[in-house]
N, C-alpha and C positions, 0 to 999 in steps of 0.2 A: 522501606521505600519501594515503590513499584516502578517498573520500567515500561509501563504502558503509555504510549503516546499516539498521536495521529500519524498516518502515513506521510502527511505533508511535512512532518518534523524530522523525518529521517534524513541522513546525509547520504550523498552519492556512494554507492557500493555497500551500504549497510544492509544487513539481512534482518528480517523480522518475520513473525508469525501473525497472521490475521486473527484478531480476537472477536471483533463485532463491528457493527455499522451503526452510526448515529441516526441515519436516515433510512427508513424501510424501503423507499423507492430505489435509492442508490444501491442499497444492499442487494435487492433483487436483481438489478442490472449487473452488478458485479458478479453475483453467483451464476448468472447466465453465461458470463464470460470465463468461468472457472475460478474466480477469486472467492473462495469460500472460507469460513472460519477454520482455523488450524492449518491453513495453507501457508507454506513458507514462501516468502517473496524476497527479492533483492531490488533495491532502488538502483536500476541500471544507468539511468541518465536523468539529470536535472537541468532543465533549460534555465538560462539566466533571466533575471528581471521578473521572477514570478511566473514564468512560462510553464508549459506542461512538463510532466515528468513521465518517465517510462519505468515500469516495473517488470521484472522477469519472474515468471512463475516456475514452480518446480518442474513443470512439463517442458520448460524451455520457451514457452510463448512469451512474447513481449507485448505489453499493453500500455498504451499512452493514456494518461488521465490529466484533467485540469487540476490545478492545485486546490481549488475550492472543493472538488470532489474528493481528492485525497484527504482533505481535512475532516471528512466525515467517516473515515475508516480508522478504527482503533487497532493498533498493532502492539506487539510486545517485541522489543529488540532481542535479537539472539546474541549470545556471547561470541566474541571474536575468536 
């Protein structure tokens, strides 16, 4: 069993590693912001009712994403 899921499926405060992007355009935009494959992230905040989410990068940067965008980013959960 693999633990690869989309970023939108993470729970708040869970950590993961970026694996790939389903959408090339979104992938390019994410990479321009420092969200690259093998980058470790943490789901720092999850807004209620399907609102945006915020991820914290290894560098400490906080990035806000729409849930639909997060659903195009494949991640692998890190062990707790």
